[in-house]
VODRENMI-354297 format. One record per residue (C-alpha): x negated, y negated, z. Coordinates in steps of 0.001 Angstrom, whole numbers, padded with zeros to 6 digits, always signed. Layout:
<rs>
XYZ
...
</rs>
This chain:
<rs>
+059064+267588-062757
+058510+270766-060810
+055202+272548-060313
+054634+276282-060040
+051679+276482-057725
+049872+279762-056954
+048776+280359-053358
+045545+278602-052508
+042600+280411-051020
+042419+280681-047230
+039038+278865-047067
+040235+276030-049332
+043484+275583-047353
+041614+275465-044070
+039221+272853-045393
+042104+270771-046689
+043805+270853-043286
+040547+269968-041464
+040030+267006-043707
+043547+265716-043012
+043140+266197-039274
+039810+264389-039354
+041289+261418-041141
+044183+261377-038689
+042085+261575-035457
+039271+259212-036352
+038687+256480-035439
+041997+255996-033578
+041519+258828-031052
+037948+257645-030324
+039151+254127-029573
+042022+255367-027387
+039593+257614-025526
+037387+254612-024848
+040406+252675-023433
+041209+255654-021204
+037614+255669-019910
+037989+251961-019030
+041237+252875-017280
+039650+255594-015138
+037119+253123-013788
+033985+254919-015039
+033226+251674-016785
+034890+248595-015310
+034519+245421-017372
+036083+242270-016049
+039542+241175-017041
+038054+238091-018786
+035761+240324-020901
+038697+242511-021897
+040670+239372-022808
+037805+238250-025075
+037743+241721-026672
+041455+241546-027347
+041124+238100-028928
+038136+239232-031006
+039974+242302-032274
+042990+240164-033255
+040879+237573-035006
+038741+240103-036849
+041782+242130-037842
+043746+239132-039089
+040802+237921-041169
+040211+241373-042651
+043909+241825-043372
+043994+238406-045153
+040831+239099-047080
+041941+242574-048286
+045600+241578-048888
+046957+243943-046242
+050215+242274-045194
+051381+245279-043190
+048399+245330-040871
+048487+241510-040708
+052031+241525-039319
+051331+244512-037083
+048568+242445-035470
+051015+239536-035160
+053526+241818-033435
+050739+242900-031070
+049729+239317-030317
+053298+238054-029749
+054151+241069-027561
+051121+240600-025297
+051692+236879-025039
+055383+237221-024276
+054786+239775-021515
+051914+237770-020074
+053770+234458-020110
+057089+235575-018674
+055421+237771-016064
+053475+234697-014813
+056695+232841-013893
+057652+232657-010243
+060882+234525-010906
+060281+238220-011469
+063335+238728-013729
+061840+237209-016934
+058830+239472-016789
+060941+242572-016429
+063229+241556-019292
+060278+240735-021532
+058687+244133-020813
+061967+245914-021603
+062554+243894-024771
+059013+244435-026065
+059300+248132-025305
+062223+248347-027700
+061191+245857-030396
+057523+246819-030841
+058091+250439-031934
+060905+249249-034199
+058612+246713-035845
+055865+249285-036360
+058342+251651-037962
+059658+248912-040299
+056155+247851-041274
+055286+251442-042135
+058280+251579-044499
+057518+248145-045923
+055922+248302-049377
+052452+246771-049510
+052331+243975-052111
+049820+241583-050603
+050701+238070-049445
+053410+237044-051928
+056353+235007-050675
+058803+237857-051264
+056552+240183-049215
+055714+237817-046385
+059138+236183-045891
+061146+239147-044494
+058707+240286-041754
+057950+236657-040829
+061699+235880-040493
+062156+239065-038444
+059381+238120-036035
+060845+234630-035641
+064298+235988-034852
+062878+238496-032391
+060821+235780-030669
+063960+233658-030256
+065903+236623-028871
+063159+237426-026352
+062939+233775-025292
+066683+233507-024796
+066884+236756-022840
+063930+235813-020618
+065421+232580-019261
+064747+232534-015527
+068278+233478-014556
+068850+236207-012014
+069637+239460-013713
+070184+242487-011553
+068735+245046-013879
+065633+243120-014719
+063664+243644-011506
+064448+247365-011730
+063063+247512-015250
+059920+245683-014172
+059398+247909-011113
+059982+251039-013185
+057422+250113-015808
+054908+249138-013132
+055433+252417-011396
+054545+254368-014491
+057993+255369-015809
+059918+253815-018676
+063637+253646-019421
+065008+256365-021682
+065726+253894-024485
+062047+252807-024605
+060807+256382-024659
+063158+257276-027513
+062136+254223-029488
+058410+255037-029159
+059009+258736-029910
+061093+258034-033020
+058520+255530-034372
+055623+257960-033677
+057397+260798-035524
+058068+258544-038491
+054436+257364-038638
+053121+260908-038317
+055395+262191-041132
+054394+259334-043414
+050689+259945-042733
+050925+263603-043793
+053006+262592-046822
+050753+259774-048053
+047539+260145-046040
+047071+256372-045720
+044818+254863-043017
+047526+252208-042365
+049941+254904-041057
+047161+256421-038921
+046185+252987-037529
+049836+252113-036715
+050336+255492-035039
+047330+255169-032704
+048056+251485-032058
+051615+252499-031099
+050227+255014-028631
+047907+252390-027077
+050793+249879-026796
+052918+252570-025135
+050265+253034-022458
+049828+249269-022062
+053624+248883-021414
+053710+251971-019213
+051169+250382-016891
+052941+247113-016523
+051917+245132-019633
+049715+242656-017708
+046386+243016-015964
+043035+244551-016739
+044210+248040-017724
+047079+246992-020075
+044779+244440-021695
+042278+247224-022406
+044959+249193-024220
+046151+246172-026127
+042533+245479-027203
+042159+249096-028317
+045323+248761-030392
+043877+245631-032075
+040645+247451-032925
+042646+250433-034282
+044543+248232-036691
+041350+246423-037787
+039684+249785-038315
+042576+250904-040567
+041708+248060-042961
+038070+249176-043041
+039172+252768-043682
+041456+251635-046481
+038623+249692-048087
+036361+252716-047839
+038967+254874-049559
+039400+252371-052367
+035643+252442-052955
+034986+256186-052493
+038284+257969-053237
+040142+258215-056555
+043592+256771-055981
+045435+258961-058471
+044054+262400-057550
+042839+261881-053976
+039444+263375-054812
+036171+261529-054086
+035329+259082-056817
+032333+258643-059143
+030601+256444-056550
+030928+259163-053908
+029603+261690-056450
+026461+259687-057125
+025841+259117-053407
+026199+262850-052765
+023468+263552-055290
+021038+261590-053126
+021587+263992-050244
+020997+267211-052165
+018145+269535-051221
+015854+271547-053482
+018404+274158-054696
+021867+273200-055787
+024297+273666-058659
+026554+271205-060428
+029576+272214-062471
+031212+269820-064926
+034944+270463-065487
+037013+269063-068349
+040751+269503-068964
+041336+271048-072393
+043251+268982-074976
+044140+266285-072398
+044508+263593-075035
+047024+265722-076891
+048962+266095-073663
+049096+262310-073205
+050107+261667-076811
+052804+264332-076793
+054334+264024-073364
+053326+260564-072174
+050952+259224-069530
+053235+260056-066640
+052923+263752-067488
+049223+263244-068026
+048937+261903-064489
+050760+264927-063200
+048315+267195-065010
+045399+265296-063434
+046889+265688-059975
+047602+269380-060463
+044082+270158-061607
+042622+267952-058827
+044643+269942-056280
+043059+273140-057523
+039563+271587-057542
+039963+270375-053981
+040390+274005-052899
+037382+275405-054716
+035546+278060-052759
+031793+278709-052435
+031092+275522-050425
+031664+273268-053406
+032918+269677-053265
+034882+268277-056241
+034754+264709-057557
+036609+262846-060266
+034068+261270-062580
+036545+259517-064859
+039432+260350-067247
+039922+264124-067402
+036346+264927-066309
+035473+266264-062891
+032309+267469-061183
+031742+270058-058460
+028628+270065-056369
+027440+273330-054670
+024594+272540-052257
+022191+275461-051706
+023750+277622-054368
+022554+278858-057781
+024735+279195-060857
+024910+282968-060540
+026102+282627-056956
+028994+280346-057829
+030202+281983-061039
+032786+284093-059219
+034128+281016-057416
+034300+279066-060678
+036047+281978-062390
+038686+281999-059615
+039092+278256-060098
+039450+278590-063873
+042023+281370-063512
+043864+279342-060847
+044147+276349-063156
+045260+278522-066056
+048038+280095-063991
+049388+276622-063109
+052308+275306-065143
+054790+272473-065465
+058524+272634-065909
+059604+269470-067695
+063047+267969-067353
+064987+267109-070485
+063852+263889-072061
+060289+263894-070787
+058892+264790-074225
+058190+261864-076551
+060885+261397-079139
+058482+260264-081811
+054874+261260-082527
+052186+258721-081902
+050207+257259-084813
+050744+254983-087778
+052966+257403-089738
+056156+258091-087739
+058267+259151-090723
+059527+262717-090996
+060811+264604-093971
+064489+265374-094270
+064065+269104-094026
+062466+268903-090536
+065177+266473-089372
+067892+268861-090539
+066190+271749-088792
+065841+269900-085464
+069384+268708-085813
+070705+272250-085868
+071606+274105-082639
+068858+276669-083164
+066279+273955-083717
+067300+272119-080573
+067111+275296-078509
+063605+276134-079869
+062398+272629-079110
+063848+272713-075556
+062267+276095-074835
+058868+274950-076138
+058977+271789-074023
+060212+273419-070826
+057162+275399-069792
+053705+273875-070186
+050412+275381-068996
+047016+273723-068575
+043502+275079-068830
+040026+273721-068253
+036492+274316-069575
+033576+274463-067184
+029772+274102-067610
+027424+274824-064716
+023705+274275-064194
+021192+274727-061339
+018296+272643-060234
+014941+274126-061283
+011483+273175-062513
+013029+272385-065887
+015774+270378-064164
+014000+268703-061214
+016312+265672-060987
+020074+265532-060452
+020454+263696-063779
+018752+266620-065550
+021119+269105-063892
+024112+267041-064925
+022836+266860-068508
+022333+270625-068563
+025832+271210-067174
+027281+268836-069802
+025609+270803-072546
+027048+273989-071148
+030449+272307-071043
+030155+271339-074717
+029384+275030-075518
+032481+276060-073603
+034576+273623-075646
+033055+274770-078904
+033451+278409-077980
+037246+278218-077668
+037854+276381-074401
+039285+277794-071141
+035930+279403-070340
+032779+279030-068269
+029289+278494-069678
+025996+278350-067781
+022997+276290-068787
+021379+279406-070340
+023259+280755-073375
+022106+284262-072567
+023919+284052-069235
+027142+282599-070551
+030426+283819-069137
+033426+283436-071418
+037188+283414-071326
+039023+282336-074463
+042715+282812-073763
+044541+279491-074133
+048210+278474-073855
+050472+275469-073724
+048561+272252-073370
+045238+274084-073236
</rs>
């Protein structure tokens, strides 16, 4: 299915980009900045305290990952734990070679593991989900243990000294760079906190390895990585509670909480997709989901300082703090026109072959007509291009509508008038101020 999307407004696009950058940079960048502050010596906690922080971050992250069925973050934390332990153990041996080999091996395996976990499909803690990463970690642990036997290896001391001096072999740099690019691309594609957490944890692990892997400074970076992964679970839980998974808009819970923060003057617009049930019945729920996502994309870019929410089904709400209905009518009209100009191009076979309902029989004349070449071409042309429209009702807080519930009720009544008046139009709470548009097409 292809979408024909008109250009979004400059203000809406900038707001969309800012939201994405905010979700990418927080809280990972803040935690990494804290680790850098510890590195500079402005604040100098003891090595023992940093070790406790690392253990606490691991324990909290593992418990959260188990409780919220996040196997990817769970195994990312296991990778972090095994990596730190391997570097610490083999660096503590009297022979220097094992420590250098462990550092080199972890520098290659850790970014590879993070990249694979990002690609791994999240299905909780089922055997089929847990077995492959667990087996991979076991095999990698055996490989590192075999490689780090205290036998003299000429290249190992050089690897250790290079890492301690602040430079890493080219293979390590390429591995970290490739994993970082993959995680960044996946974040902008799916906007999941797990990808953001893995990306910032990868950056912290890179700095830990760059500064030798053992000691107070590397431990601070490893601890920051643990907190980043634990924070990704908290961010994911927040999104599940306050963001609609299908459309990406804030959910009903977020809508009701936003009402508590409103000041004296504000407007609320209720938006409903026209004939959405007919769309589902005719073209199927997959197409219906595409319609919801398309309309939600337009709502997310609404101008006038509005914030859109999905209240349920095909119903949405837009809150305009500090604005009256007359001040947002132009923005809502642009939104309505933007939705109307959107269309779908369906592939062959996406239309239901049979109508829904108890009576699926058709008369012979219609069958003969659709069986003809002309009938097939007409049907194909009608199903190829589909447009969607929406009806909007808007109301403003006032002495007659002192509470948010009253404003919503007034906006709902205006929405019902828009539906009754022909759909694909805007109505205000006052019939004398109504603003209409009655051209409909396609699914509308």
